[in-house]
C-alpha positions in Angstrom: -4.3 -46.0 -78.2 -2.0 -49.0 -79.2 0.9 -49.1 -81.8 2.3 -52.5 -82.9 5.9 -52.1 -84.1 7.9 -55.4 -84.9 11.7 -55.4 -85.9 14.5 -57.8 -86.1 12.2 -60.8 -84.7 10.6 -58.7 -82.3 7.0 -57.3 -82.1 5.9 -54.3 -79.8 2.5 -53.5 -78.6 2.2 -50.4 -76.6 -0.2 -47.9 -75.7 0.4 -44.7 -77.7 -0.2 -41.0 -76.2 -1.8 -40.4 -79.6 -5.4 -40.7 -80.5 -4.3 -42.0 -84.1 -3.0 -45.2 -83.7 -0.4 -46.6 -86.2 0.0 -50.3 -86.5 3.5 -51.3 -88.0 4.9 -54.5 -88.8 8.2 -53.3 -90.0 11.3 -55.8 -91.0 9.9 -58.4 -89.2 12.8 -60.7 -89.4 12.7 -64.5 -88.2 15.6 -66.7 -88.1 14.6 -70.2 -88.8 16.8 -72.5 -87.0 17.2 -76.3 -87.1 17.5 -78.2 -84.3 21.6 -77.6 -83.8 20.9 -73.8 -84.2 21.9 -73.4 -87.8 20.0 -70.8 -89.5 18.0 -72.1 -92.4 15.7 -69.0 -93.7 15.8 -65.4 -93.0 12.4 -63.7 -93.5 12.2 -59.6 -94.1 8.7 -58.2 -94.5 7.1 -54.9 -94.0 3.6 -53.7 -93.8 2.0 -50.5 -92.4 -1.8 -49.2 -91.7 -3.2 -46.5 -89.8 -6.5 -46.0 -88.1 -7.9 -44.0 -85.6 -9.2 -45.6 -82.1 -10.8 -43.3 -79.8 -13.6 -42.5 -77.5 -15.4 -39.5 -76.9 -17.2 -39.5 -73.4 -19.9 -42.0 -73.1 -20.6 -42.0 -76.6 -22.6 -45.1 -77.9 -20.5 -47.5 -79.9 -21.3 -48.3 -83.2 -21.1 -52.1 -84.4 -18.1 -53.2 -85.8 -17.8 -54.2 -89.5 -17.4 -58.3 -89.7 -13.9 -59.3 -89.4 -11.4 -60.8 -91.7 -11.0 -64.1 -90.6 -7.3 -65.4 -89.9 -7.5 -69.1 -90.7 -5.6 -71.5 -88.3 -4.8 -75.0 -88.3 -6.0 -76.4 -84.9 -4.7 -79.6 -84.8 -2.2 -80.2 -81.8 1.5 -80.6 -82.1 3.7 -83.0 -80.3 6.9 -81.5 -78.8 9.0 -84.6 -79.6 10.7 -83.8 -83.2 14.3 -84.4 -84.2 17.1 -82.5 -86.2 16.5 -84.4 -89.7 12.7 -83.5 -89.1 13.4 -80.0 -89.1 15.6 -79.7 -91.9 13.5 -82.1 -94.3 10.8 -79.2 -93.8 13.3 -76.7 -95.2 11.8 -76.5 -98.9 8.2 -76.4 -97.3 9.3 -73.5 -95.2 10.6 -71.3 -98.2 7.3 -71.5 -99.7 4.9 -71.1 -96.6 6.9 -68.5 -94.7 6.4 -65.8 -97.3 2.7 -66.4 -97.3 2.6 -66.4 -93.6 3.6 -63.0 -93.6 1.5 -61.9 -96.3 -1.6 -62.8 -94.8 -0.2 -60.8 -92.0 0.1 -57.9 -93.9 -3.1 -58.3 -95.5 -5.2 -58.8 -92.3 -3.6 -55.6 -91.2 -5.5 -53.9 -94.1 -8.8 -54.8 -93.3 -11.0 -52.2 -92.0 -13.4 -51.7 -89.0 -15.4 -49.0 -87.4 -14.0 -47.8 -84.3 -15.5 -47.0 -80.9 -16.1 -43.2 -82.3 -13.8 -40.9 -84.1 -11.7 -38.2 -82.6 -8.2 -36.7 -83.1 -8.1 -35.8 -79.4 -5.1 -36.8 -77.8 -5.1 -39.7 -75.2 -5.3 -38.7 -71.6 -3.4 -42.0 -71.0 0.4 -42.2 -70.4 2.2 -44.4 -72.8 2.5 -47.8 -71.1 2.6 -51.8 -71.7 -0.7 -53.2 -72.5 -2.2 -55.1 -69.9 -3.8 -58.4 -71.2 -4.3 -60.2 -67.8 -7.7 -61.5 -66.4 -8.0 -58.1 -64.3 -7.5 -55.3 -64.2 -8.0 -54.8 -67.8 -7.4 -52.0 -70.0 -9.6 -48.6 -69.5 -11.4 -46.4 -72.2 -10.4 -42.9 -71.8 -13.9 -41.9 -71.1 -13.9 -44.0 -68.0 -10.6 -42.5 -66.8 -11.8 -38.6 -67.8 -14.8 -39.4 -65.8 -12.7 -39.7 -62.7 -11.1 -36.6 -63.2 -13.6 -34.7 -61.5 -13.2 -32.0 -58.6 -14.3 -32.9 -55.1 -17.9 -33.0 -54.5 -20.4 -33.9 -52.1 -21.3 -37.7 -51.5 -24.7 -36.5 -50.4 -25.1 -33.7 -52.9 -27.8 -34.0 -55.3 -25.9 -34.1 -58.5 -24.0 -37.3 -57.0 -27.2 -39.0 -56.0 -28.6 -38.7 -59.3 -25.5 -40.5 -60.7 -25.2 -42.9 -58.1 -29.1 -43.7 -58.5 -29.0 -44.2 -62.3 -25.9 -46.3 -62.1 -27.7 -48.7 -59.5 -30.2 -48.6 -62.4 -27.9 -49.3 -64.8 -27.1 -52.3 -62.9 -30.6 -53.8 -63.2 -30.1 -53.9 -67.0 -26.4 -55.3 -67.0 -27.8 -58.0 -64.8 -31.1 -58.3 -66.8 -33.4 -57.9 -63.7 -36.6 -56.3 -63.8 -38.0 -57.7 -60.3 -39.0 -54.9 -58.1 -37.5 -57.3 -55.0 -34.2 -57.5 -56.5 -31.6 -54.8 -55.1 -28.0 -53.6 -56.7 -25.5 -52.8 -54.4 -22.2 -50.7 -55.0 -20.0 -50.7 -52.2 -16.3 -49.3 -52.1 -14.0 -52.6 -51.8 -12.7 -55.4 -54.0 -14.7 -58.3 -55.1 -13.4 -60.3 -52.2 -16.2 -58.0 -50.5 -18.7 -59.8 -52.1 -18.1 -62.7 -50.4 -18.0 -61.3 -47.1 -21.5 -60.0 -47.9 -22.7 -63.4 -48.6 -21.2 -64.8 -45.6 -21.8 -62.2 -43.1 -25.3 -61.9 -44.0 -27.3 -64.3 -46.0 -25.5 -67.4 -44.6 -25.6 -68.1 -40.8 -22.8 -69.6 -38.7 -23.6 -73.5 -38.9 -25.3 -73.4 -42.3 -24.2 -75.9 -44.9 -23.1 -74.5 -48.2 -21.8 -76.6 -51.4 -19.1 -74.9 -53.4 -18.6 -76.0 -56.3 -14.8 -76.0 -57.0 -13.1 -75.1 -60.5 -9.8 -73.4 -59.1 -8.2 -71.1 -56.6 -11.1 -68.9 -55.9 -13.6 -72.1 -55.0 -10.7 -72.5 -52.1 -11.0 -68.8 -51.2 -14.6 -68.5 -51.2 -15.2 -71.5 -48.6 -11.9 -69.8 -46.3 -14.4 -67.1 -46.3 -17.4 -69.1 -45.6 -15.9 -70.9 -42.7 -14.4 -67.5 -41.3 -18.1 -66.7 -40.5 -18.8 -70.0 -39.1 -20.6 -71.7 -42.0 -19.7 -75.1 -43.0 -18.9 -75.5 -46.9 -18.4 -78.4 -48.6 -16.2 -78.2 -51.8 -17.4 -80.3 -54.9 -14.6 -80.5 -57.0 -13.2 -81.5 -60.3 -9.8 -82.4 -62.3 -8.0 -79.0 -63.2 -9.8 -77.7 -66.4 -13.1 -79.5 -65.7 -16.2 -78.7 -63.4 -18.6 -80.8 -61.6 -21.2 -82.5 -63.6 -24.9 -81.8 -63.4 -25.4 -85.4 -61.7 -22.9 -84.8 -59.4 -24.2 -81.7 -58.3 -27.7 -83.5 -58.0 -26.0 -86.2 -55.9 -24.4 -84.0 -53.4 -27.7 -81.9 -53.0 -29.7 -84.9 -52.5 -27.2 -86.1 -49.7 -27.5 -83.1 -47.6 -29.6 -80.1 -46.8 -27.6 -76.8 -48.3 -28.4 -73.5 -47.4 -26.6 -72.2 -50.4 -24.9 -73.5 -53.5 -22.0 -71.2 -54.9 -20.5 -71.0 -58.4 -17.8 -69.5 -59.5 -18.9 -68.4 -63.1 -15.3 -68.0 -64.4 -12.2 -69.0 -62.3 -9.5 -66.9 -63.1 -7.2 -69.0 -61.8 -7.9 -71.8 -64.5 -10.1 -70.3 -67.1 -12.8 -72.6 -66.5 -16.4 -71.5 -67.4 -19.3 -72.7 -65.4 -22.9 -72.8 -66.6 -25.0 -71.0 -63.7 -28.2 -71.7 -65.8 -27.6 -75.4 -65.7 -26.6 -75.5 -61.9 -29.6 -73.3 -61.2 -31.9 -75.7 -63.0 -30.7 -78.6 -61.2 -31.1 -76.6 -57.7 -34.4 -75.8 -58.4 -35.5 -79.2 -59.2 -33.5 -81.1 -56.4 -33.2 -78.6 -53.7 -35.6 -75.5 -54.3 -34.9 -73.7 -50.8 -31.4 -73.5 -51.9 -29.9 -70.4 -52.8 -27.9 -69.9 -55.8 -24.6 -67.5 -55.4 -22.5 -66.7 -58.4 -19.2 -65.5 -58.1 -19.1 -63.3 -61.3 -16.1 -61.0 -60.6 -14.3 -62.7 -64.1 -17.7 -62.8 -66.1 -20.1 -60.0 -65.5 -19.7 -57.7 -68.5 -18.4 -60.5 -70.9 -20.6 -63.6 -70.4 -24.2 -63.8 -70.3 -25.8 -63.5 -67.1 -29.9 -63.7 -66.8 -30.8 -62.9 -63.2 -34.3 -63.2 -63.0 -35.1 -66.0 -65.9 -32.1 -68.2 -64.4 -33.5 -67.9 -61.0 -30.2 -66.6 -59.3 -30.2 -65.1 -55.7 -26.7 -63.5 -55.6 -24.3 -62.3 -58.4 -21.3 -60.8 -57.2 -18.4 -58.9 -59.1 -15.6 -56.3 -59.1 -15.4 -53.1 -60.9 -11.5 -53.8 -62.6 -12.4 -56.4 -65.0 -15.0 -56.9 -67.9 -16.9 -53.9 -66.2 -14.1 -51.8 -67.1 -13.5 -49.5 -64.2 -10.5 -49.1 -62.2 -10.5 -51.3 -58.9 -12.3 -50.2 -55.9 -15.9 -50.8 -56.1 -17.6 -54.3 -55.2 -20.9 -54.7 -57.0 -23.7 -57.0 -56.3 -27.1 -58.1 -57.2 -29.6 -59.6 -54.5 -33.0 -61.3 -55.3 -35.8 -61.0 -53.2 -35.1 -64.6 -51.7 -31.5 -63.7 -51.1 -33.1 -60.2 -48.9 -35.5 -62.3 -47.2 -32.6 -64.9 -45.8 -30.7 -61.9 -44.4 -33.6 -60.5 -42.6 -34.7 -64.0 -41.1 -31.5 -64.6 -39.6 -31.3 -65.7 -36.1 -28.1 -63.7 -35.0 -26.9 -60.4 -36.2 -24.6 -59.8 -39.1 -21.1 -61.2 -38.4 -19.6 -57.8 -40.0 -20.3 -54.0 -39.5 -18.8 -52.8 -42.7 -20.3 -55.4 -45.0 -23.9 -55.7 -42.9 -27.1 -55.2 -45.1 -28.7 -54.0 -42.1 -26.5 -50.5 -43.1 -26.3 -50.8 -46.6 -29.8 -51.7 -47.9 -31.4 -48.5 -46.8 -28.8 -46.9 -48.3 -28.7 -48.2 -52.1 -32.5 -48.2 -51.8 -32.3 -44.4 -51.0 -29.8 -43.5 -53.7 -31.8 -45.4 -56.4 -34.9 -43.4 -55.4 -32.4 -40.1 -55.9 -32.5 -39.5 -52.0 -29.3 -38.2 -50.2 -28.4 -41.0 -47.6 -25.4 -41.8 -45.7 -23.5 -44.9 -44.2 -20.1 -44.8 -45.2 -18.7 -42.5 -47.7 -18.4 -44.0 -51.2 -16.0 -43.1 -54.1 -17.6 -40.2 -56.3 -15.0 -40.6 -58.9 -15.1 -44.5 -59.1 -19.0 -44.3 -59.1 -18.8 -41.7 -61.9 -16.6 -43.8 -63.9 -18.6 -46.8 -63.4 -21.7 -45.0 -64.7 -19.8 -44.0 -67.9 -18.6 -47.5 -68.5 -22.3 -49.0 -68.0 -23.4 -46.0 -70.7 -21.1 -47.3 -72.9 -21.9 -51.1 -72.6 -25.8 -50.5 -72.6 -25.4 -48.3 -75.7 -25.2 -51.7 -78.1 -27.4 -55.1 -77.0 -25.7 -57.1 -74.5 -26.1 -60.1 -76.8 -23.7 -58.2 -79.1 -21.1 -57.7 -76.6 -21.2 -60.9 -75.6 -20.4 -62.3 -79.1 -17.9 -60.1 -79.4 -16.2 -61.2 -76.8 -16.9 -64.9 -78.0 -15.3 -64.2 -81.2 -12.0 -62.7 -79.9 -11.6 -65.7 -77.3 -12.1 -68.1 -80.4 -9.3 -66.3 -82.2 -7.0 -66.3 -79.5 -7.7 -70.0 -78.3 -7.3 -70.9 -81.9 -4.0 -69.1 -82.2 -2.9 -71.0 -79.1 -4.0 -74.7 -80.3 -2.1 -73.8 -83.8 1.1 -73.8 -81.8 0.4 -77.1 -80.6 -0.2 -75.8 -76.9 -3.1 -76.8 -74.8 -5.3 -74.8 -72.3 -6.3 -75.8 -68.8 -10.1 -76.0 -69.7 -10.0 -79.1 -71.4 -13.4 -79.0 -73.1 -14.7 -76.1 -75.3 -17.6 -75.7 -73.0 -15.5 -75.3 -70.2 -13.6 -72.7 -71.7 -14.2 -69.1 -70.5 -14.6 -66.2 -72.9 -12.9 -63.2 -71.1 -9.9 -65.0 -70.6 -7.4 -68.0 -71.7 -5.2 -70.0 -69.6 -2.3 -71.9 -71.5 -0.2 -75.0 -70.4 3.5 -73.9 -71.3 6.0 -76.7 -72.8 7.4 -78.8 -70.6 10.7 -77.3 -69.2 9.5 -73.4 -69.6 7.7 -71.6 -66.5 6.3 -67.9 -66.5 9.5 -66.6 -65.0 11.0 -67.8 -68.7 8.3 -65.9 -70.5 6.7 -63.1 -69.0 9.6 -60.7 -68.9 10.1 -61.2 -72.2 6.5 -60.2 -73.1 6.7 -57.7 -71.1 10.0 -55.9 -72.3 7.9 -56.2 -76.0 5.1 -54.2 -74.5 2.5 -56.8 -73.7 2.2 -58.1 -70.1 0.5 -61.5 -69.7 -0.3 -63.3 -66.1 1.8 -66.4 -64.5 -0.4 -69.3 -62.9 -2.1 -68.7 -59.9 -3.9 -72.6 -59.3 -1.7 -74.0 -56.1 -1.3 -77.3 -58.0 0.4 -75.8 -61.4 1.0 -72.4 -60.9 4.5 -72.5 -62.5 3.1 -74.5 -65.6 1.4 -72.2 -67.6 0.2 -68.2 -68.1 -3.2 -66.4 -68.1 -4.3 -64.1 -71.1 -7.1 -61.6 -70.7 -9.5 -60.7 -73.3 -12.1 -58.3 -71.6 -13.9 -54.7 -72.1 -12.2 -52.4 -74.2 -9.2 -54.6 -75.5 -11.7 -56.7 -77.1 -14.5 -54.1 -78.3 -12.3 -51.6 -79.3 -9.9 -53.5 -81.1 -12.2 -55.8 -82.3 -11.2 -57.3 -84.6 -7.7 -56.4 -84.5 -7.0 -57.4 -81.0 -6.5 -61.4 -81.9 -4.1 -60.1 -84.7 -2.1 -58.3 -82.3 -2.0 -61.3 -80.0 -1.3 -63.8 -82.5 1.9 -62.0 -83.8 3.0 -61.4 -80.3 2.9 -65.0 -79.7 4.7 -65.9 -82.8 7.1 -63.1 -82.0 7.4 -64.5 -78.3 8.1 -67.9 -79.2 11.1 -66.8 -81.3 12.5 -65.2 -78.4 12.1 -68.1 -75.6 15.2 -69.2 -74.7 13.7 -72.3 -73.5 13.1 -73.4 -77.1 17.0 -72.9 -77.7 17.7 -74.7 -74.4 15.7 -77.6 -74.9 16.8 -78.0 -78.7 12.9 -77.7 -79.8 13.8 -75.6 -82.8 12.5 -78.5 -85.2 9.0 -78.2 -83.4 9.0 -74.5 -83.6 9.7 -74.6 -87.4 6.4 -76.9 -87.2 4.4 -74.9 -84.8 5.2 -71.7 -87.3 3.9 -73.7 -90.5 0.6 -74.4 -89.3 
């Protein structure tokens, strides 16, 4: 599925059409320069390793073997250094660099158990590896599940698949309450906002929006569109409102709901729905707890019943691992009662729970029903992905995401770079947002990584969009390559930094050599 090849200072990670994955670091050459651009050292090393990476349709994933740890120094590095400082490290570099590449070569040789084993050719065409915070890379079996003939959306074969998929969502959200109701609608994750704002919230209702980035602003805009009165409780970029701040806000005004962006994709900030729900239940128990889990469901722990959540909304294209097109939700009995007791009709026709609740209840009971045409192919793909996800304990899946995320973040830190999320407890496990060195922008970097076969994302926060990049680590990129994936990313970061024209332009080669020594 993926191939890594490095030559003359460049590494390329691309999807291969073959099910046999050959990973190569061949003639990795890195020119070590002092601040004036003079060559200090040239390194050439070779290492090859191959293994099979594949998936059979809906086959349960066997647990991965313990990964080899790639040690990193996580101390921060300053960007100010001198030419003489870089030159003084020449003797250290001569000793250090061969060991650096030797470690990479050794790491490439450690073994892991693939998802399944098969020598069948991949159904995917060769393409750059997409490592953004969604859409993510998709498993072959998921894509193959979409390659079905046309079928009736009210025919019993599809009705059974849809019903089973709704039941699987109960397992994913960890809810066994008969009062809760899963929903699968054709649309994006944003449709979930509309469902909440037009059904559960009424015009004039006060809503407390916990703001951790771009998507807090957008959710507020959606609520206001339907006549609600959102109040944003913000925090500095990279942080989140504290429990005390939330408590104070709840004591100051009666709110119909509190909204939480579990992982804000614009900043990589992770909120704590459990902690927030505990504060809400203690201070304002009648207030509903609404979680935007678009970038968290499938890679972060969510316990719907245990934590007392009322709405969790997500989308198919992120950690759930299905192409974009499905809006997925879980509603509590309290949320449904809030809809049923509203004083005015829902503000939307397509998003109206009046239309959708009977449909979902009938599908889950394996009864044909119709309001608007669903996508049989996407629902079948979702069924396949959920079958894979649920084939191992969810706790194992979450730990794999945490472990891969830590390796990525350690690698980022080892280069002296910093994350937008200022503290470890604020850092999401499905993505990493990285501040760029002063003077560099995503436009300086992303075209280079794209040419080398890896697609990262630029910034999204309106106050700092040109100052950072975002790296996704969700779903198949983590569970299929784990523990290989963080190594791939580390090599790509090394190679990318070597290519950065910004370092040459700003004469930061002394800093570069120091970063490579970490």
